[in-house]
Wavefront OBJ file of the C-alpha trace (Angstrom):
o trace
v 97.250 70.748 76.702
v 98.788 68.451 79.709
v 97.928 69.125 83.036
v 101.390 70.222 83.410
v 100.887 73.223 80.613
v 97.476 73.775 82.059
v 99.021 74.163 85.554
v 101.850 76.617 84.111
v 99.118 78.492 82.149
v 97.094 79.134 85.178
v 100.389 79.977 87.735
v 101.157 82.704 84.799
v 97.909 84.310 84.919
v 98.012 84.433 88.927
v 101.505 86.037 88.373
v 100.253 88.005 86.008
v 97.284 89.528 88.205
v 99.259 89.745 90.904
v 101.760 92.101 89.406
v 98.848 94.319 87.718
v 97.389 95.059 91.213
v 101.042 95.786 92.062
v 101.450 98.494 89.318
v 98.236 99.993 90.050
v 96.348 98.793 87.265
v 92.539 98.145 87.687
v 91.106 95.129 87.645
v 88.913 95.937 84.415
v 92.297 95.612 82.678
v 92.398 91.548 82.646
v 93.572 90.796 79.437
v 91.464 87.311 79.521
v 88.404 86.419 77.821
v 85.319 86.833 80.600
v 84.527 83.085 81.540
v 87.899 81.552 81.013
v 89.768 79.775 83.430
v 92.837 82.311 82.839
v 90.717 85.326 83.654
v 89.647 83.482 87.065
v 93.256 83.070 87.424
v 94.202 86.255 86.505
v 91.715 87.563 89.023
v 92.354 85.676 92.165
v 96.001 86.423 91.534
v 94.978 90.552 91.186
v 92.696 90.072 94.631
v 95.467 87.926 96.456
v 97.854 91.006 95.595
v 95.190 93.614 96.980
v 95.407 91.888 100.531
v 99.047 93.210 101.362
v 99.913 96.286 101.771
v 103.182 98.321 100.476
v 105.512 96.636 102.702
v 104.455 92.857 101.621
v 102.352 92.702 104.891
v 98.505 91.786 105.654
v 97.430 95.066 107.006
v 95.776 94.206 110.294
v 92.299 95.258 110.869
v 91.445 98.496 112.961
l 1 2 3 4 5 6 7 8 9 10 11 12 13 14 15 16 17 18 19 20 21 22 23 24 25 26 27 28 29 30 31 32 33 34 35 36 37 38 39 40 41 42 43 44 45 46 47 48 49 50 51 52 53 54 55 56 57 58 59 60 61 62
């Protein structure tokens, strides 16, 4: 795969992870094989989305 294809695939996995978190899916629902780059990108997207509240804002610490 070319670098551009790798980047696109990583971006897609990241976006899928974000959507999973926003839809309430559990992190254990990661469809990619553990240890794969896609798994890591999906998880990063999931964790990224988890930092935001329902309004899309980063919650402030009390």
